[in-house]
Each structure stands twice: as structure tokens, then as C-alpha cells.
VOZAZA-761689 format. One record per residue: residue number from 1; residue in three letters; x, z, y of N, C-alpha, C, O in turn. Coordinates in steps of 0.02 Angstrom, whole numbers, always signed. Example, Ala and Ser with C-alpha at 12.3 -4.5 7.8 and 13.67 -1.06 7.14 Angstrom:
+------+------+--------+--------+--------+--------+--------+--------+--------+--------+--------+--------+--------+--------+
! resi ! resn !    n.x !    n.z !    n.y !   ca.x !   ca.z !   ca.y !    c.x !    c.z !    c.y !    o.x !    o.z !    o.y !
+------+------+--------+--------+--------+--------+--------+--------+--------+--------+--------+--------+--------+--------+
!    1 !  ALA !   +660 !   +390 !   -284 !   +615 !   +390 !   -225 !   +660 !   +390 !   -165 !   +712 !   +423 !   -166 !
!    2 !  SER !   +642 !   +354 !   -112 !   +684 !   +357 !    -53 !   +645 !   +394 !     +2 !   +670 !   +402 !    +57 !
+------+------+--------+--------+--------+--------+--------+--------+--------+--------+--------+--------+--------+--------+
END
This chain:
+------+------+--------+--------+--------+--------+--------+--------+--------+--------+--------+--------+--------+--------+
! resi ! resn !    n.x !    n.z !    n.y !   ca.x !   ca.z !   ca.y !    c.x !    c.z !    c.y !    o.x !    o.z !    o.y !
+------+------+--------+--------+--------+--------+--------+--------+--------+--------+--------+--------+--------+--------+
!    1 !  UNK !    +42 !     +0 !    -60 !     +0 !     +0 !     +0 !    +44 !     +0 !    +62 !   +102 !    +19 !    +58 !
!    2 !  UNK !    +17 !    -21 !   +118 !    +53 !    -25 !   +181 !    +76 !    +45 !   +203 !    +40 !    +94 !   +194 !
!    3 !  UNK !   +136 !    +47 !   +232 !   +162 !   +110 !   +259 !   +125 !   +127 !   +324 !    +88 !    +87 !   +351 !
!    4 !  UNK !   +137 !   +189 !   +349 !   +101 !   +213 !   +409 !   +111 !   +166 !   +468 !    +63 !   +148 !   +502 !
!    5 !  UNK !   +173 !   +146 !   +482 !   +186 !   +102 !   +538 !   +151 !    +35 !   +531 !   +128 !     +6 !   +580 !
!    6 !  UNK !   +147 !    +11 !   +469 !   +113 !    -52 !   +457 !    +38 !    -46 !   +467 !     +6 !    -93 !   +491 !
!    7 !  UNK !     +9 !    +10 !   +449 !    -63 !    +20 !   +458 !    -80 !    +18 !   +533 !   -134 !     -4 !   +552 !
!    8 !  UNK !    -35 !    +41 !   +575 !    -47 !    +41 !   +647 !    -52 !    -30 !   +675 !    -77 !    -40 !   +730 !
!    9 !  UNK !    -29 !    -80 !   +636 !    -30 !   -150 !   +658 !    -94 !   -186 !   +637 !   -103 !   -245 !   +653 !
!   10 !  UNK !   -138 !   -152 !   +601 !   -200 !   -183 !   +576 !   -254 !   -181 !   +628 !   -300 !   -139 !   +625 !
!   11 !  UNK !   -250 !   -225 !   +676 !   -300 !   -229 !   +729 !   -368 !   -244 !   +699 !   -375 !   -294 !   +664 !
!   12 !  UNK !   -417 !   -202 !   +711 !   -483 !   -212 !   +681 !   -514 !   -280 !   +694 !   -553 !   -304 !   +653 !
!   13 !  UNK !   -498 !   -312 !   +750 !   -529 !   -377 !   +767 !   -500 !   -436 !   +729 !   -528 !   -490 !   +729 !
!   14 !  UNK !   -443 !   -425 !   +695 !   -411 !   -479 !   +658 !   -352 !   -510 !   +693 !   -321 !   -556 !   +666 !
!   15 !  UNK !   -336 !   -487 !   +753 !   -276 !   -510 !   +788 !   -217 !   -467 !   +765 !   -197 !   -421 !   +801 !
!   16 !  UNK !   -192 !   -481 !   +707 !   -139 !   -441 !   +676 !    -82 !   -428 !   +725 !    -50 !   -474 !   +750 !
!   17 !  UNK !    -69 !   -364 !   +737 !    -19 !   -343 !   +788 !    +52 !   -362 !   +771 !    +94 !   -369 !   +815 !
!   18 !  UNK !    +67 !   -371 !   +708 !   +136 !   -387 !   +687 !   +161 !   -453 !   +714 !   +221 !   -465 !   +715 !
!   19 !  UNK !   +115 !   -497 !   +736 !   +135 !   -562 !   +764 !   +116 !   -568 !   +838 !   +115 !   -623 !   +866 !
!   20 !  UNK !   +101 !   -511 !   +870 !    +81 !   -510 !   +940 !   +143 !   -511 !   +984 !   +191 !   -475 !   +972 !
!   21 !  UNK !   +142 !   -553 !  +1036 !   +199 !   -559 !  +1081 !   +215 !   -493 !  +1116 !   +274 !   -476 !  +1123 !
!   22 !  UNK !   +165 !   -457 !  +1138 !   +176 !   -393 !  +1172 !   +210 !   -343 !  +1125 !   +259 !   -311 !  +1143 !
!   23 !  UNK !   +183 !   -338 !  +1064 !   +212 !   -293 !  +1014 !   +285 !   -311 !  +1000 !   +329 !   -268 !  +1000 !
!   24 !  UNK !   +298 !   -375 !   +988 !   +366 !   -398 !   +971 !   +414 !   -386 !  +1029 !   +469 !   -362 !  +1018 !
!   25 !  UNK !   +393 !   -403 !  +1090 !   +437 !   -393 !  +1148 !   +454 !   -319 !  +1157 !   +512 !   -303 !  +1172 !
!   26 !  UNK !   +406 !   -276 !  +1148 !   +417 !   -204 !  +1155 !   +460 !   -177 !  +1098 !   +508 !   -141 !  +1109 !
!   27 !  UNK !   +442 !   -196 !  +1037 !   +480 !   -173 !   +978 !   +554 !   -191 !   +984 !   +597 !   -151 !   +967 !
!   28 !  UNK !   +567 !   -253 !  +1007 !   +636 !   -278 !  +1010 !   +671 !   -259 !  +1075 !   +730 !   -272 !  +1083 !
!   29 !  UNK !   +635 !   -229 !  +1122 !   +664 !   -213 !  +1187 !   +688 !   -275 !  +1224 !   +738 !   -274 !  +1259 !
!   30 !  UNK !   +652 !   -330 !  +1215 !   +671 !   -395 !  +1242 !   +644 !   -403 !  +1314 !   +588 !   -426 !  +1324 !
!   31 !  UNK !   +685 !   -384 !  +1363 !   +664 !   -385 !  +1433 !   +648 !   -456 !  +1458 !   +602 !   -466 !  +1497 !
!   32 !  UNK !   +686 !   -505 !  +1435 !   +673 !   -575 !  +1455 !   +604 !   -598 !  +1431 !   +566 !   -629 !  +1468 !
!   33 !  UNK !   +589 !   -582 !  +1369 !   +523 !   -599 !  +1341 !   +468 !   -561 !  +1379 !   +416 !   -589 !  +1395 !
!   34 !  UNK !   +479 !   -497 !  +1393 !   +430 !   -457 !  +1431 !   +418 !   -489 !  +1499 !   +360 !   -493 !  +1521 !
!   35 !  UNK !   +469 !   -512 !  +1532 !   +462 !   -545 !  +1597 !   +418 !   -607 !  +1592 !   +377 !   -620 !  +1636 !
!   36 !  UNK !   +427 !   -645 !  +1539 !   +386 !   -705 !  +1529 !   +313 !   -688 !  +1518 !   +268 !   -727 !  +1535 !
!   37 !  UNK !   +299 !   -630 !  +1489 !   +231 !   -610 !  +1474 !   +194 !   -582 !  +1535 !   +132 !   -576 !  +1534 !
!   38 !  UNK !   +230 !   -564 !  +1588 !   +198 !   -536 !  +1647 !   +144 !   -583 !  +1674 !    +88 !   -561 !  +1687 !
!   39 !  UNK !   +160 !   -646 !  +1682 !   +112 !   -694 !  +1709 !    +55 !   -708 !  +1662 !     -2 !   -720 !  +1684 !
!   40 !  UNK !    +68 !   -706 !  +1597 !    +15 !   -719 !  +1548 !    -41 !   -668 !  +1554 !   -100 !   -684 !  +1548 !
!   41 !  UNK !    -21 !   -605 !  +1567 !    -70 !   -551 !  +1569 !    -84 !   -525 !  +1640 !   -121 !   -477 !  +1648 !
!   42 !  UNK !    -55 !   -557 !  +1690 !    -66 !   -535 !  +1759 !    -38 !   -466 !  +1774 !    -68 !   -427 !  +1810 !
!   43 !  UNK !    +20 !   -452 !  +1745 !    +52 !   -387 !  +1754 !   +106 !   -390 !  +1808 !   +126 !   -445 !  +1828 !
!   44 !  UNK !   +127 !   -333 !  +1832 !   +177 !   -331 !  +1886 !   +243 !   -301 !  +1864 !   +293 !   -308 !  +1899 !
!   45 !  UNK !   +245 !   -268 !  +1806 !   +307 !   -234 !  +1785 !   +315 !   -242 !  +1709 !   +267 !   -239 !  +1671 !
!   46 !  UNK !   +378 !   -251 !  +1688 !   +391 !   -255 !  +1616 !   +376 !   -189 !  +1581 !   +368 !   -188 !  +1520 !
!   47 !  UNK !   +371 !   -135 !  +1618 !   +352 !    -70 !  +1589 !   +282 !    -72 !  +1560 !   +265 !    -34 !  +1515 !
!   48 !  UNK !   +241 !   -118 !  +1585 !   +172 !   -125 !  +1561 !   +169 !   -164 !  +1495 !   +118 !   -163 !  +1461 !
!   49 !  UNK !   +222 !   -199 !  +1477 !   +225 !   -238 !  +1416 !   +252 !   -192 !  +1361 !   +311 !   -193 !  +1345 !
!   50 !  UNK !   +206 !   -153 !  +1334 !   +224 !   -104 !  +1283 !   +166 !    -92 !  +1236 !   +109 !    -87 !  +1256 !
!   51 !  UNK !   +182 !    -88 !  +1172 !   +131 !    -76 !  +1121 !   +166 !    -63 !  +1054 !   +217 !    -94 !  +1038 !
!   52 !  UNK !   +138 !    -17 !  +1016 !   +163 !     -3 !   +948 !   +110 !    -21 !   +896 !   +117 !     -4 !   +837 !
!   53 !  UNK !    +57 !    -55 !   +918 !     +4 !    -76 !   +872 !    -63 !    -48 !   +894 !    -67 !     +4 !   +925 !
!   54 !  UNK !   -115 !    -85 !   +877 !   -183 !    -69 !   +898 !   -205 !     +1 !   +876 !   -242 !    +34 !   +912 !
!   55 !  UNK !   -183 !    +22 !   +818 !   -205 !    +87 !   +792 !   -152 !   +141 !   +802 !   -156 !   +194 !   +771 !
!   56 !  UNK !   -103 !   +128 !   +844 !    -52 !   +177 !   +860 !    -74 !   +219 !   +920 !   -126 !   +206 !   +949 !
!   57 !  UNK !    -33 !   +266 !   +938 !    -47 !   +306 !   +998 !    -19 !   +274 !  +1061 !    -28 !   +301 !  +1116 !
!   58 !  UNK !    +14 !   +217 !  +1054 !    +43 !   +182 !  +1112 !    +20 !   +109 !  +1110 !    +53 !    +66 !  +1081 !
!   59 !  UNK !    -37 !    +97 !  +1143 !    -68 !    +30 !  +1142 !    -58 !     -5 !  +1209 !    -51 !    +27 !  +1261 !
!   60 !  UNK !    -57 !    -71 !  +1205 !    -56 !   -114 !  +1265 !   -117 !    -97 !  +1307 !   -170 !    -81 !  +1280 !
!   61 !  UNK !   -111 !   -101 !  +1373 !   -165 !    -79 !  +1417 !   -231 !   -115 !  +1404 !   -283 !    -84 !  +1411 !
!   62 !  UNK !   -230 !   -178 !  +1387 !   -292 !   -213 !  +1372 !   -321 !   -190 !  +1305 !   -382 !   -184 !  +1298 !
!   63 !  UNK !   -279 !   -178 !  +1258 !   -302 !   -155 !  +1192 !   -327 !    -83 !  +1195 !   -369 !    -63 !  +1154 !
!   64 !  UNK !   -303 !    -46 !  +1243 !   -324 !    +24 !  +1251 !   -400 !    +29 !  +1264 !   -431 !    +78 !  +1244 !
!   65 !  UNK !   -427 !    -20 !  +1296 !   -499 !    -19 !  +1314 !   -539 !    -71 !  +1275 !   -591 !    -94 !  +1298 !
!   66 !  UNK !   -515 !    -90 !  +1216 !   -548 !   -143 !  +1177 !   -614 !   -120 !  +1147 !   -616 !    -72 !  +1108 !
!   67 !  UNK !   -669 !   -153 !  +1165 !   -733 !   -133 !  +1137 !   -740 !   -149 !  +1062 !   -779 !   -117 !  +1027 !
!   68 !  UNK !   -703 !   -199 !  +1038 !   -706 !   -216 !   +967 !   -675 !   -160 !   +925 !   -704 !   -139 !   +875 !
!   69 !  UNK !   -616 !   -136 !   +946 !   -583 !    -81 !   +910 !   -629 !    -20 !   +911 !   -639 !    +13 !   +860 !
!   70 !  UNK !   -656 !     -5 !   +970 !   -700 !    +53 !   +977 !   -761 !    +48 !   +932 !   -782 !    +97 !   +902 !
!   71 !  UNK !   -790 !    -12 !   +927 !   -848 !    -23 !   +885 !   -832 !    -10 !   +812 !   -869 !    +25 !   +777 !
!   72 !  UNK !   -776 !    -37 !   +788 !   -756 !    -26 !   +718 !   -744 !    +48 !   +704 !   -766 !    +74 !   +653 !
!   73 !  UNK !   -708 !    +81 !   +748 !   -694 !   +152 !   +738 !   -759 !   +193 !   +738 !   -766 !   +238 !   +697 !
!   74 !  UNK !   -805 !   +177 !   +783 !   -869 !   +212 !   +787 !   -909 !   +203 !   +722 !   -943 !   +249 !   +699 !
!   75 !  UNK !   -904 !   +143 !   +692 !   -941 !   +129 !   +630 !   -903 !   +153 !   +568 !   -930 !   +150 !   +512 !
!   76 !  UNK !   -841 !   +175 !   +577 !   -801 !   +198 !   +520 !   -770 !   +141 !   +480 !   -753 !   +150 !   +422 !
!   77 !  UNK !   -763 !    +83 !   +511 !   -735 !    +25 !   +477 !   -661 !    +18 !   +493 !   -638 !    +37 !   +547 !
!   78 !  UNK !   -624 !     -8 !   +445 !   -554 !    -26 !   +457 !   -551 !    -85 !   +504 !   -506 !    -90 !   +546 !
!   79 !  UNK !   -599 !   -131 !   +497 !   -599 !   -190 !   +538 !   -664 !   -228 !   +534 !   -709 !   -211 !   +495 !
!   80 !  UNK !   -669 !   -280 !   +575 !   -729 !   -322 !   +577 !   -744 !   -354 !   +510 !   -801 !   -372 !   +496 !
!   81 !  UNK !   -694 !   -361 !   +468 !   -704 !   -392 !   +403 !   -753 !   -352 !   +359 !   -778 !   -378 !   +309 !
!   82 !  UNK !   -766 !   -289 !   +377 !   -812 !   -247 !   +339 !   -883 !   -246 !   +368 !   -928 !   -215 !   +340 !
!   83 !  UNK !   -893 !   -281 !   +423 !   -956 !   -276 !   +459 !  -1002 !   -336 !   +443 !   -981 !   -393 !   +446 !
!   84 !  UNK !  -1064 !   -320 !   +425 !  -1113 !   -372 !   +409 !  -1140 !   -407 !   +472 !  -1171 !   -459 !   +467 !
!   85 !  UNK !  -1126 !   -378 !   +531 !  -1151 !   -408 !   +593 !  -1100 !   -455 !   +625 !  -1111 !   -480 !   +680 !
!   86 !  UNK !  -1043 !   -467 !   +591 !   -991 !   -511 !   +617 !  -1009 !   -583 !   +605 !  -1036 !   -599 !   +552 !
!   87 !  UNK !   -997 !   -629 !   +651 !   -970 !   -617 !   +719 !  -1026 !   -594 !   +766 !  -1083 !   -617 !   +762 !
!   88 !  UNK !  -1009 !   -548 !   +809 !  -1057 !   -518 !   +854 !  -1044 !   -539 !   +926 !  -1000 !   -580 !   +939 !
!   89 !  UNK !  -1082 !   -512 !   +971 !  -1074 !   -529 !  +1042 !  -1005 !   -508 !  +1069 !   -980 !   -538 !  +1116 !
!   90 !  UNK !   -974 !   -457 !  +1039 !   -908 !   -436 !  +1062 !   -856 !   -489 !  +1046 !   -811 !   -502 !  +1086 !
!   91 !  UNK !   -862 !   -520 !   +988 !   -816 !   -574 !   +970 !   -833 !   -637 !  +1009 !   -789 !   -670 !  +1036 !
!   92 !  UNK !   -897 !   -654 !  +1012 !   -918 !   -714 !  +1048 !   -898 !   -712 !  +1121 !   -883 !   -764 !  +1151 !
!   93 !  UNK !   -898 !   -653 !  +1151 !   -881 !   -646 !  +1222 !   -809 !   -628 !  +1235 !   -791 !   -610 !  +1291 !
!   94 !  UNK !   -766 !   -632 !  +1183 !   -696 !   -614 !  +1193 !   -665 !   -658 !  +1247 !   -673 !   -719 !  +1246 !
!   95 !  UNK !   -629 !   -627 !  +1295 !   -608 !   -664 !  +1355 !   -550 !   -714 !  +1345 !   -540 !   -757 !  +1388 !
!   96 !  UNK !   -513 !   -708 !  +1291 !   -457 !   -755 !  +1280 !   -475 !   -804 !  +1226 !   -483 !   -785 !  +1168 !
!   97 !  UNK !   -481 !   -869 !  +1243 !   -502 !   -919 !  +1193 !   -458 !   -920 !  +1130 !   -484 !   -927 !  +1075 !
!   98 !  UNK !   -392 !   -915 !  +1138 !   -349 !   -915 !  +1079 !   -363 !   -855 !  +1035 !   -363 !   -861 !   +974 !
!   99 !  UNK !   -374 !   -797 !  +1066 !   -390 !   -737 !  +1028 !   -454 !   -745 !   +988 !   -456 !   -727 !   +929 !
!  100 !  UNK !   -505 !   -772 !  +1020 !   -569 !   -784 !   +986 !   -559 !   -833 !   +928 !   -586 !   -822 !   +874 !
!  101 !  UNK !   -521 !   -886 !   +940 !   -508 !   -935 !   +887 !   -474 !   -902 !   +827 !   -492 !   -915 !   +770 !
!  102 !  UNK !   -425 !   -860 !   +841 !   -389 !   -826 !   +787 !   -435 !   -778 !   +750 !   -434 !   -776 !   +688 !
!  103 !  UNK !   -476 !   -740 !   +786 !   -523 !   -694 !   +753 !   -570 !   -732 !   +706 !   -581 !   -710 !   +650 !
!  104 !  UNK !   -596 !   -788 !   +730 !   -643 !   -826 !   +689 !   -610 !   -855 !   +626 !   -643 !   -869 !   +577 !
!  105 !  UNK !   -545 !   -865 !   +629 !   -507 !   -887 !   +570 !   -487 !   -827 !   +527 !   -491 !   -830 !   +465 !
!  106 !  UNK !   -464 !   -773 !   +559 !   -433 !   -718 !   +523 !   -482 !   -673 !   +486 !   -467 !   -651 !   +430 !
!  107 !  UNK !   -539 !   -658 !   +515 !   -585 !   -611 !   +483 !   -610 !   -638 !   +416 !   -610 !   -600 !   +367 !
!  108 !  UNK !   -631 !   -700 !   +410 !   -650 !   -725 !   +343 !   -592 !   -722 !   +293 !   -602 !   -707 !   +234 !
!  109 !  UNK !   -531 !   -736 !   +317 !   -473 !   -733 !   +272 !   -461 !   -661 !   +250 !   -444 !   -649 !   +192 !
!  110 !  UNK !   -468 !   -613 !   +296 !   -458 !   -542 !   +279 !   -509 !   -521 !   +227 !   -492 !   -484 !   +180 !
!  111 !  UNK !   -571 !   -543 !   +235 !   -623 !   -527 !   +186 !   -605 !   -555 !   +117 !   -613 !   -521 !    +66 !
!  112 !  UNK !   -583 !   -616 !   +117 !   -568 !   -650 !    +53 !   -506 !   -623 !    +19 !   -506 !   -613 !    -42 !
!  113 !  UNK !   -453 !   -611 !    +57 !   -388 !   -593 !    +28 !   -378 !   -519 !    +17 !   -339 !   -499 !    -26 !
!  114 !  UNK !   -412 !   -477 !    +55 !   -396 !   -406 !    +55 !   -339 !   -393 !   +104 !   -305 !   -440 !   +126 !
!  115 !  UNK !   -329 !   -331 !   +121 !   -283 !   -313 !   +175 !   -211 !   -334 !   +162 !   -181 !   -368 !   +204 !
!  116 !  UNK !   -182 !   -315 !   +106 !   -111 !   -329 !    +95 !    -96 !   -403 !    +93 !    -48 !   -426 !   +124 !
!  117 !  UNK !   -136 !   -442 !    +57 !   -124 !   -514 !    +53 !   -138 !   -547 !   +121 !   -103 !   -595 !   +140 !
!  118 !  UNK !   -187 !   -522 !   +158 !   -201 !   -550 !   +225 !   -142 !   -538 !   +272 !   -123 !   -584 !   +308 !
!  119 !  UNK !   -114 !   -479 !   +272 !    -56 !   -464 !   +314 !     +1 !   -511 !   +296 !    +33 !   -540 !   +340 !
!  120 !  UNK !    +15 !   -520 !   +232 !    +68 !   -566 !   +211 !    +53 !   -637 !   +235 !    +98 !   -672 !   +258 !
!  121 !  UNK !    -10 !   -658 !   +230 !    -27 !   -726 !   +251 !    -19 !   -735 !   +327 !     +2 !   -788 !   +349 !
!  122 !  UNK !    -35 !   -683 !   +366 !    -26 !   -688 !   +439 !    +48 !   -691 !   +456 !    +68 !   -730 !   +500 !
!  123 !  UNK !    +89 !   -651 !   +422 !   +160 !   -652 !   +436 !   +192 !   -718 !   +416 !   +237 !   -743 !   +451 !
!  124 !  UNK !   +169 !   -747 !   +362 !   +195 !   -812 !   +341 !   +171 !   -868 !   +386 !   +207 !   -916 !   +400 !
!  125 !  UNK !   +109 !   -863 !   +409 !    +80 !   -914 !   +452 !   +123 !   -924 !   +515 !   +133 !   -980 !   +538 !
!  126 !  UNK !   +147 !   -869 !   +543 !   +185 !   -871 !   +606 !   +260 !   -877 !   +593 !   +300 !   -837 !   +617 !
!  127 !  UNK !   +277 !   -928 !   +557 !   +346 !   -949 !   +546 !   +350 !  -1023 !   +563 !   +303 !  -1061 !   +551 !
!  128 !  UNK !   +406 !  -1043 !   +591 !   +415 !  -1113 !   +607 !   +413 !  -1154 !   +542 !   +449 !  -1139 !   +495 !
!  129 !  UNK !   +371 !  -1206 !   +540 !   +368 !  -1248 !   +480 !   +431 !  -1289 !   +469 !   +444 !  -1312 !   +413 !
!  130 !  UNK !   +471 !  -1297 !   +522 !   +533 !  -1336 !   +517 !   +591 !  -1294 !   +492 !   +626 !  -1313 !   +445 !
!  131 !  UNK !   +602 !  -1234 !   +523 !   +662 !  -1195 !   +507 !   +648 !  -1125 !   +481 !   +695 !  -1091 !   +459 !
!  132 !  UNK !   +585 !  -1103 !   +482 !   +568 !  -1038 !   +455 !   +576 !   -980 !   +504 !   +565 !   -922 !   +485 !
!  133 !  UNK !   +595 !   -993 !   +566 !   +605 !   -941 !   +616 !   +539 !   -904 !   +629 !   +486 !   -935 !   +631 !
!  134 !  UNK !   +542 !   -838 !   +636 !   +481 !   -798 !   +649 !   +456 !   -810 !   +720 !   +494 !   -807 !   +768 !
!  135 !  UNK !   +391 !   -825 !   +725 !   +360 !   -840 !   +788 !   +307 !   -787 !   +805 !   +294 !   -743 !   +764 !
!  136 !  UNK !   +278 !   -792 !   +863 !   +225 !   -747 !   +883 !   +161 !   -787 !   +893 !   +162 !   -847 !   +904 !
!  137 !  UNK !   +105 !   -751 !   +889 !    +40 !   -784 !   +899 !    +39 !   -814 !   +969 !    +56 !   -781 !  +1018 !
!  138 !  UNK !    +19 !   -877 !   +973 !    +17 !   -912 !  +1037 !    +79 !   -953 !  +1052 !    +80 !   -990 !  +1101 !
!  139 !  UNK !   +130 !   -948 !  +1010 !   +191 !   -987 !  +1022 !   +174 !  -1062 !  +1020 !   +134 !  -1084 !   +980 !
!  140 !  UNK !   +206 !  -1099 !  +1065 !   +195 !  -1171 !  +1068 !   +256 !  -1211 !  +1044 !   +251 !  -1270 !  +1028 !
!  141 !  UNK !   +313 !  -1177 !  +1041 !   +375 !  -1210 !  +1021 !   +420 !  -1158 !   +987 !   +421 !  -1100 !  +1007 !
!  142 !  UNK !   +456 !  -1180 !   +936 !   +503 !  -1136 !   +901 !   +563 !  -1123 !   +945 !   +595 !  -1170 !   +970 !
!  143 !  UNK !   +580 !  -1061 !   +954 !   +637 !  -1041 !   +995 !   +703 !  -1060 !   +961 !   +754 !  -1069 !   +995 !
!  144 !  UNK !   +703 !  -1066 !   +896 !   +764 !  -1081 !   +859 !   +780 !  -1156 !   +857 !   +835 !  -1177 !   +874 !
!  145 !  UNK !   +731 !  -1197 !   +835 !   +745 !  -1268 !   +825 !   +711 !  -1314 !   +876 !   +727 !  -1373 !   +881 !
!  146 !  UNK !   +663 !  -1286 !   +915 !   +632 !  -1324 !   +969 !   +571 !  -1365 !   +949 !   +541 !  -1397 !   +991 !
!  147 !  UNK !   +552 !  -1365 !   +885 !   +495 !  -1404 !   +863 !   +431 !  -1374 !   +893 !   +424 !  -1313 !   +898 !
!  148 !  UNK !   +384 !  -1418 !   +913 !   +319 !  -1395 !   +937 !   +279 !  -1368 !   +879 !   +281 !  -1395 !   +824 !
!  149 !  UNK !   +241 !  -1314 !   +892 !   +201 !  -1283 !   +840 !   +130 !  -1269 !   +867 !   +120 !  -1261 !   +927 !
!  150 !  UNK !    +83 !  -1267 !   +822 !    +14 !  -1248 !   +837 !    -12 !  -1210 !   +776 !    -42 !  -1239 !   +731 !
!  151 !  UNK !     +1 !  -1145 !   +775 !    -11 !  -1105 !   +715 !    -74 !  -1062 !   +718 !    -96 !  -1034 !   +668 !
!  152 !  UNK !   -103 !  -1058 !   +778 !   -160 !  -1013 !   +786 !   -222 !  -1042 !   +754 !   -275 !  -1011 !   +756 !
+------+------+--------+--------+--------+--------+--------+--------+--------+--------+--------+--------+--------+--------+
END
């Protein structure tokens, strides 16, 4: 079974934290990457680019107020994959189109595969098809070999 740190990466909405740019930038202490993310999220300081996972005690500021996470926790669910009302208005109204697209792909896969296999599939999905370099959700180009990617 997944270790404690890995469980903290199981975002209930299906946006697996292990491939999140904010999580990776913070985990790696990558200030250059954090600077690039400022504009993406409308932030003013790299100090705001910090997260240890959706279910950790140190969440990204947008994830801190996530109504989807709150809904799952209130219902006692690990994630949306356990909810018969999915997809709901919270998913349909998600403000980031790429995030909504990923949720609509990921939740059915999580249901079908189970948690451990789903996590492995998400981690494998976000690798460069050309060179195998680890990528993050939303990446458009491999940092290692330069090939364009569309993995979401």
C-alpha cells in the first residue's frame, strides 16, 4: 500500500499531486520553476509556490480552499471516484479547463484501476514519450529533449 507521504498526494478530484507543477517545484526547491509558475497562477512571490500534496498539512493556496476536496472529506470519500453523483457541478464548474479535462479522464481510470495502479498510470503518463524524462501535468515540451508533448 502507499506510504504516508504518497497518500498525501492523492488529490480527491483526480488531479494527482505527484505530477503537479507546484508540488514538484516546491519539493525540488526549484526557484526558477517557481518563478515561471507565478504568472500561471497570478502570484507575486515564489514563497506562494508551495505544496506537499492535497491531503497534507501544507497545501497550495488554491487547493487550500478547494470545494471538491472539502466535499469528498465531508462525505467520507477518498476521492470523487467513490461518488455516485460524479461528475457534479463542482467538477463541471472547475475554473481551469486543463484541470477539468484531466479530472474527466482520471476519475473513471481511478475507478477502473484502483488507487495503486491508478497512481502508477498517472506517473507513467507524465513521462516524455521520446526520452522518458519525468514531466508535470500541463507540460507542453520536454525539458530534456525538447519534443512537444500533450499528455493531459
